[in-house]
C-alpha positions in Angstrom: 0.0 0.0 0.0 1.3 3.5 -0.9 1.9 5.8 2.0 1.3 9.5 2.7 3.8 11.0 5.1 2.2 13.5 7.5 4.3 15.8 9.5 2.7 16.5 12.9 0.4 14.5 15.2 -1.4 17.3 16.9 -5.1 18.0 16.6 -4.5 20.3 13.6 -3.2 17.2 11.7 -6.3 15.0 12.4 -8.2 16.0 9.2 -5.1 15.1 7.1 -4.6 11.7 8.8 -8.3 10.8 8.3 -8.3 12.1 4.7 -5.2 10.0 3.8 -6.8 6.8 5.2 -10.2 7.6 3.5 -8.3 7.9 0.2 -6.9 4.4 0.7 -3.3 5.4 1.6 -1.3 4.3 4.6 -1.1 7.3 7.0 2.5 7.4 8.3 2.7 10.1 10.9 5.8 11.7 12.4 6.1 14.0 15.5 8.8 14.7 18.1 6.1 14.1 20.7 5.2 10.4 21.0 2.2 11.4 23.2 0.7 13.8 20.7 -3.1 13.5 20.6 -3.4 12.1 17.1 -0.7 9.4 17.4 -3.4 6.6 17.9 -5.0 7.6 14.6 -1.9 6.8 12.5 -1.5 3.6 10.6 2.2 3.9 11.5 3.9 6.4 13.8 7.5 7.5 13.9 9.0 9.7 16.7 11.0 12.1 14.5 11.7 15.7 15.3 10.1 17.8 12.4 13.3 19.9 12.3 15.4 16.8 11.5 15.2 17.0 7.7 17.8 14.3 7.2 15.8 11.7 9.2 12.6 12.7 7.4 14.2 12.3 4.0 15.6 8.9 5.1 12.1 7.8 6.2 10.6 9.0 2.9 13.1 6.9 1.0 12.3 3.9 3.2 8.6 4.3 2.4 9.3 4.5 -1.3 11.2 1.2 -1.1 8.5 -0.5 1.1 5.5 0.1 -1.1 5.6 3.6 -2.4 5.3 7.2 -1.1 2.5 9.2 -2.8 2.8 12.5 -1.0 4.2 14.4 2.0 1.9 16.8 3.8 1.4 19.1 6.8 -1.2 21.5 8.0 -1.0 23.9 11.0 2.7 23.5 11.6 5.8 25.6 11.0 7.5 22.9 8.9 6.5 23.4 5.3 10.2 23.7 4.5 10.7 20.2 5.9 7.8 19.0 3.7 9.3 20.6 0.6 12.8 19.1 1.4 11.3 15.6 1.6 9.2 16.1 -1.5 12.2 17.4 -3.5 14.5 14.5 -2.5 11.7 11.9 -3.1 10.7 13.5 -6.5 7.1 14.2 -5.2 4.8 17.1 -6.3 4.8 20.3 -4.2 6.3 23.7 -3.7 10.0 24.0 -4.3 12.3 23.9 -1.3 13.5 27.5 -2.0 9.9 28.7 -2.2 9.0 27.0 1.1 12.0 28.5 2.7 11.0 31.9 1.4 7.6 31.4 3.1 9.2 30.1 6.4 11.3 33.1 7.4 9.6 36.5 7.8 12.6 38.7 6.9 13.3 36.6 3.7 9.6 36.8 3.0 9.4 40.5 3.4 12.5 40.9 1.1 10.6 38.9 -1.6 7.6 41.1 -1.2 9.7 44.3 -1.4 11.5 43.1 -4.5 8.2 42.4 -6.3 6.3 45.5 -5.0 3.9 43.4 -3.0 2.2 45.6 -0.4 3.7 44.9 3.1 5.1 46.9 5.9 8.7 48.2 6.1 10.9 46.1 8.3 14.4 45.6 9.9 16.0 42.4 11.0 16.9 42.0 14.7 19.4 39.4 16.0 20.7 38.7 19.5 24.1 40.3 18.4 22.8 43.4 16.7 19.7 44.2 18.8 21.1 47.1 20.8 22.9 48.7 17.8 19.9 48.4 15.4 17.5 49.9 17.9 19.9 52.8 18.7 20.2 54.1 15.1 16.6 54.1 14.1 14.0 56.8 14.7 10.9 54.7 15.1 7.3 55.8 14.4 5.5 54.0 17.2 3.7 51.7 17.5 5.8 49.0 15.8 5.4 45.2 15.8 8.1 42.8 16.8 8.0 39.0 16.2 10.2 36.0 15.7 11.1 35.3 12.1 10.3 31.6 12.4 7.5 30.8 14.9 3.7 30.6 14.8 0.8 31.0 17.1 1.8 34.5 18.1 4.6 33.3 20.3 6.9 36.2 21.1 4.8 38.6 18.9 3.8 41.9 20.4 3.2 45.6 19.9 5.8 48.1 21.1 4.1 51.4 21.8 7.3 53.3 23.0 11.0 52.7 23.2 10.8 51.3 26.7 8.5 48.5 25.5 10.6 48.0 22.4 13.7 46.5 24.1 11.6 44.0 26.1 9.6 43.1 22.9 12.8 42.5 20.9 14.3 40.3 23.7 11.2 38.2 23.8 10.9 37.8 20.0 14.6 36.8 19.6 14.3 34.2 22.4 11.2 32.8 20.8 13.0 32.2 17.5 14.7 29.0 16.6 17.4 31.1 14.9 17.5 33.8 17.6 16.3 36.3 14.9 13.3 38.7 15.0 11.7 41.1 12.6 10.6 44.7 13.6 8.0 46.2 11.3 5.6 49.1 10.9 2.2 48.5 12.6 -0.7 48.0 10.2 -3.9 49.6 11.3 -7.1 48.0 10.0 -9.3 44.9 10.0 -7.5 41.6 9.7 -8.3 38.5 7.7 -7.1 34.9 7.2 -7.1 33.4 3.7 -6.5 29.8 2.8 -5.9 28.6 -0.8 -4.8 25.8 -3.0 -2.6 26.4 -6.0 -1.7 24.2 -9.0 -1.3 24.5 -12.8 -1.4 28.3 -12.7 -4.8 28.3 -10.9 -5.3 29.8 -7.4 -8.4 28.6 -5.5 -9.5 30.6 -2.5 -10.6 28.0 0.0 -11.5 30.1 3.0 -11.6 33.8 3.8 -12.3 34.7 7.5 -12.7 37.8 9.6 -10.1 37.5 12.4 -11.0 38.9 15.8 -7.8 40.2 17.5 -7.7 41.6 21.1 -5.6 42.4 24.2 -2.7 44.7 23.2 0.2 44.8 23.4 -0.3 41.2 22.3 -2.3 39.9 19.3 -4.7 37.3 20.7 -7.1 35.8 18.1 -10.2 35.3 20.2 -11.9 33.7 17.2 -12.7 34.0 13.5 -15.9 34.0 11.4 -16.5 33.0 7.9 -17.6 34.1 5.3 -16.2 37.6 5.7 -18.4 40.7 5.9 -16.0 42.8 3.8 -17.3 44.1 0.5 -16.8 42.1 -2.8 -14.5 44.8 -4.1 -12.3 44.7 -0.9 -12.4 40.9 -1.1 -11.0 41.0 -4.6 -8.4 43.6 -3.6 -7.2 41.5 -0.7 -7.1 38.2 -2.7 -5.2 40.0 -5.5 -2.5 41.2 -3.1 -2.3 37.6 -1.7 -1.9 36.2 -5.3 1.0 38.6 -5.9 2.6 37.6 -2.6 2.3 33.9 -3.4 4.0 34.5 -6.8 6.8 36.6 -5.3 7.7 33.7 -3.0 7.8 31.2 -5.9 5.0 29.0 -4.6 3.5 26.9 -7.4 1.8 23.7 -6.2 0.2 23.1 -2.8 -1.4 25.1 -0.1 -0.8 28.8 0.8 -2.4 30.8 3.6 -2.2 34.5 4.5 -2.7 36.8 7.4 -3.6 40.1 5.7 -5.0 43.5 6.7 -7.0 46.2 4.9 -5.4 49.5 5.8 -6.1 53.1 4.8 -3.5 52.5 2.1 -5.1 49.3 0.8 -4.3 45.6 1.5 -1.1 44.9 3.4 0.2 41.3 3.8 1.2 40.2 7.3 2.6 36.9 6.2 2.1 34.0 3.8 2.8 30.4 4.8 3.2 27.4 2.4 0.6 25.2 4.1 -3.0 25.1 5.2 -3.9 27.2 8.2 -4.2 26.0 11.8 -6.6 27.6 14.3 -9.4 25.2 13.2 -10.0 27.1 9.9 -8.9 24.7 7.2 -10.0 21.5 9.0 -13.2 22.7 10.7 -14.8 26.1 10.0 -14.3 26.2 6.2 -15.6 22.7 5.5 -18.6 23.4 7.7 -19.3 26.7 6.0 -18.7 25.5 2.4 -19.1 21.7 2.2 -15.7 21.6 0.6 -13.6 18.7 1.9 -10.5 21.0 1.9 -8.0 18.7 3.4 -8.9 15.9 1.0 -8.5 18.4 -1.9 -5.2 19.5 -0.6 -4.0 15.9 -0.3 -5.0 15.4 -3.9 -2.9 18.3 -5.0 0.0 17.0 -3.0 -0.4 13.7 -4.8 -0.1 15.4 -8.2 -3.8 15.2 -8.9 -6.5 17.8 -9.7 -8.8 19.0 -6.9 -12.2 17.7 -8.2 -14.4 19.6 -5.8 -12.7 22.9 -6.5 -12.9 22.4 -10.2 -16.6 21.8 -10.1 -17.5 24.6 -7.8 -15.2 27.4 -8.8 -16.2 31.0 -9.6 -13.7 33.3 -11.2 -12.6 36.4 -9.3 -11.5 39.8 -10.6 -7.9 40.7 -10.2 -7.4 44.3 -8.8 -3.8 45.5 -8.7 -2.6 47.2 -5.5 -2.2 51.0 -5.3 1.6 50.7 -5.1 1.8 48.6 -8.3 -1.1 49.5 -10.6 0.5 47.8 -13.6 0.6 44.4 -11.9 -0.9 41.5 -13.8 -2.6 38.5 -12.3 0.0 35.8 -11.8 -2.7 33.1 -11.7 -6.3 32.5 -12.7 -8.1 33.2 -9.4 -11.2 31.3 -8.4 -13.4 31.4 -5.4 -15.2 28.5 -3.6 -18.2 30.2 -2.0 -19.5 29.5 1.6 -23.1 28.6 1.8 -23.6 29.1 5.6 -21.6 30.7 8.5 -19.1 29.1 10.8 -17.7 30.8 13.8 -14.8 29.8 16.1 -14.4 31.4 19.5 -11.9 30.7 22.3 -12.4 30.7 26.0 -9.6 32.1 28.2 -8.5 32.2 31.8 -6.9 34.4 34.4 -3.6 33.1 35.8 -3.5 30.1 38.2 -3.9 26.4 38.3 -7.1 24.8 37.1 -9.2 23.1 39.7 -12.0 22.0 37.4 -13.6 22.9 34.1 -17.4 23.0 34.4 -20.1 23.4 31.8 -18.6 21.6 28.8 -21.7 19.4 28.3 -24.0 22.4 28.6 -21.9 24.1 25.9 -22.1 21.1 23.6 -25.9 21.2 23.8 -26.2 24.8 22.5 -28.0 24.8 19.2 -25.6 25.1 16.2 -22.5 24.0 18.2 -20.5 21.5 16.2 -17.4 21.1 18.4 -16.3 21.8 22.0 -12.5 21.5 22.1 -10.9 21.9 25.5 -7.1 22.3 25.5 -6.4 22.7 29.3 -8.1 20.8 32.0 -7.8 20.2 35.8 -4.2 20.4 37.1 -2.9 22.6 34.3 -1.2 25.9 34.8 -3.0 28.7 33.0 -2.2 32.3 32.2 -4.0 35.2 30.6 -2.8 34.6 27.0 0.1 36.3 25.6 0.0 34.1 22.5 -2.5 31.9 20.7 -1.4 28.6 22.3 -2.3 29.8 25.8 -6.0 29.8 25.3 -8.1 27.2 27.2 -10.2 25.8 24.5 -12.4 26.5 21.5 -16.0 26.4 20.4 -17.0 25.9 16.7 -20.4 26.5 15.4 -22.2 26.4 12.0 -25.5 28.1 11.3 -27.6 29.4 8.5 -26.8 33.0 9.4 -23.9 34.9 10.8 -25.9 36.2 13.8 -27.0 32.6 14.7 -23.4 31.2 14.4 -21.8 34.0 16.5 -24.5 33.9 19.1 -24.2 30.2 19.5 -20.4 30.3 19.9 -20.7 33.1 22.6 -23.6 31.4 24.3 -21.6 28.1 24.5 -18.6 29.9 26.0 -20.8 31.6 28.6 -21.7 28.2 29.9 -18.1 27.1 30.5 -16.3 28.0 33.8 -12.6 27.4 34.5 -12.4 27.2 38.2 -9.0 27.8 39.8 -7.3 26.3 42.8 -7.2 28.7 45.8 -4.2 30.4 47.4 -2.2 30.9 44.3 0.3 33.8 44.1 -0.3 34.4 40.4 -4.1 34.6 40.8 -3.7 36.9 43.8 -1.4 39.2 41.8 -3.8 39.3 38.9 -6.8 40.1 41.1 -4.8 42.9 42.8 -4.2 44.5 39.5 -0.4 44.1 39.3 1.1 44.5 35.8 4.6 44.6 34.3 6.0 48.0 33.5 6.5 47.0 29.9 2.9 45.8 29.6 0.9 48.8 30.5 -2.8 47.9 30.6 -2.2 44.1 30.3 -3.7 41.9 31.4 -7.0 43.8 31.3 -9.7 43.5 33.9 -12.9 41.5 33.1 -14.9 44.7 33.2 -13.2 48.0 32.4 -14.8 50.5 34.9 -15.4 54.1 34.1 -13.7 56.6 36.4 -16.8 57.3 38.6 -17.5 53.6 39.2 -13.9 52.8 39.9 -13.8 55.5 42.5 -17.0 54.2 44.2 -15.5 50.7 44.3 -12.3 52.0 46.0 -14.4 53.7 48.6 -15.6 50.2 49.7 -12.0 49.5 50.6 -12.1 51.9 53.5 -15.5 50.8 54.8 -16.7 47.6 56.4 -19.4 45.9 54.3 -20.2 42.2 54.5 -22.1 39.9 52.1 -23.8 37.4 54.4 -23.3 33.7 54.1 -25.6 31.5 52.0 -27.5 34.3 50.3 -27.7 35.1 46.6 -24.9 37.5 46.0 -26.8 39.2 43.1 -29.1 40.7 45.8 -26.1 42.6 47.3 -24.8 44.2 44.2 -23.9 47.8 45.2 -26.1 50.5 43.6 -23.1 52.0 41.7 -22.3 48.6 40.1 -26.0 48.1 39.3 -26.0 51.2 37.2 -22.8 50.1 35.5 -24.1 46.5 35.0 -27.0 47.9 33.1 -24.6 48.8 30.3 -24.3 45.1 29.5 -20.6 45.2 29.0 -19.2 41.6 28.7 -16.0 40.1 29.9 -13.5 38.0 27.9 -15.9 35.0 27.9 -19.0 37.0 26.8 -20.6 37.3 30.3 -22.3 40.4 31.6 -22.0 41.2 35.3 -25.6 40.0 35.7 -24.9 36.7 34.0 -21.7 36.2 36.1 -23.6 36.7 39.3 -26.4 34.4 38.2 -23.8 31.7 37.4 -22.1 32.2 40.8 -25.4 31.8 42.7 -26.1 28.6 40.7 -22.6 27.2 41.4 -22.3 28.4 45.0 -25.8 28.6 46.7 -23.9 27.8 50.0 -21.0 30.0 50.7 -19.2 31.8 53.6 -19.6 35.5 54.3 -17.5 37.8 52.1 -15.8 41.1 52.6 -17.7 43.3 50.1 -14.7 45.1 48.6 -12.8 41.9 48.1 -15.7 40.2 46.5 -16.7 43.0 44.1 -13.1 43.8 43.2 -12.6 40.1 42.3 -15.7 40.3 40.1 -14.5 43.3 38.3 -10.9 42.0 37.9 -11.6 38.3 37.3 -15.2 37.8 36.4 -16.7 34.4 37.5 -13.2 33.0 38.0 -12.4 35.9 40.4 -15.5 35.5 42.6 -15.2 31.7 42.7 -11.6 32.0 43.7 -12.5 34.2 46.6 -15.3 31.7 47.6 -12.9 28.8 47.5 -10.3 30.4 49.9 -10.7 28.9 53.3 
């Protein structure tokens, strides 16, 4: 039986493993972690570090000799260059190794964009050796963005709003890079989008275009995405056209390509392009739900040297609109769209710092209408933090519904039902609830509810007074009048709960409780939402 070699055994690779087996191939899966979640799904598993190209090539040659190797594939990993190296050595279809390398290093990528007049921000390269000298000779227009050249998931990526933050940001980015190299670039203001695509025979198929929802500066935390996008058809074509030029500038020719891209006041600007399908549940979950397109199966067909039959039978041609900085640009490919027929939304739930005692409400969340998946990442006993990157979130909800309003409501309603309860007496939880922040992270982490000046002053007044919430009573009945007025604004916390909903959930979870100091309880509510007040209740 011919094999397909799949790099990665995490959850993002599950659709590829299942697609390979469905197509009648042997799914040979490699990962440096023998305990990765999808190892049991593999027909054969090999514990190989995905950076170890020589061992991967050796395995590819072994598979050719044992029965044949049809393709090598990854989705949602940083290792498209490893894929290309194996494909090149084993004479398999795919992007060239040089093109994959171009798409794997952000400074190399930006240089390719610059040379081809592809719209993207200005940048400089930062290394461990030149960091201080580079920063000292530039007159920066803040804010700027700093990130590792070769990492994903937002690790080490942040906004620097002044010079004091810049040094800390550069140090973090460099140390989150496998090559100890970072990129510093102009900040792009505007809505952000994710685009997935498949490319072969001079044809580019857009296989997913989502609105990204980014929060919590100075970090860039994607709290979810929604597809199809709500941007106009003209802007859609402008963004896709810039993406096509970026793909061409990198030399990508056969396989997947995904982009993070913004629509700024100066038009589309590319954040990055990767030579793979996206992670973050987009390519394997939300797009297939919204479109009926079996995207991973189609991508595997392209990797096997075959046509993508579904794409060919459902394609609609898109207009190419050249960017403002390169109005004479011609379309490098025929560009086609594969339309969504319903809406899919993904949303993440997050936690304040501490150690998880329990996660409650997962079954309730799964029973919400239009919920397709409840995907917890961190359960009891795990350390949690308010996320500084996209791998520190606690879990994800995915919905699919006939309309955008229904899909978004279902996702947020499901998250409202989930409570991450923390172990008591934890230094990091205490520090968060007291409002302590790092000097280089002004305003981060944010409180659950951002008070206006008047309400914050009234809350502080409780600190100097003695007020008690009696034991075993509904705490919602003791909400101070100044917070009642504020609560009527229906402001929501990170997990989409209003103050009223938070108190209702507390009274349901803790009908029996000890008496509370009023200031401590209400401050914990404002800082930490349901987690904050449950933490106070659990302290003995």
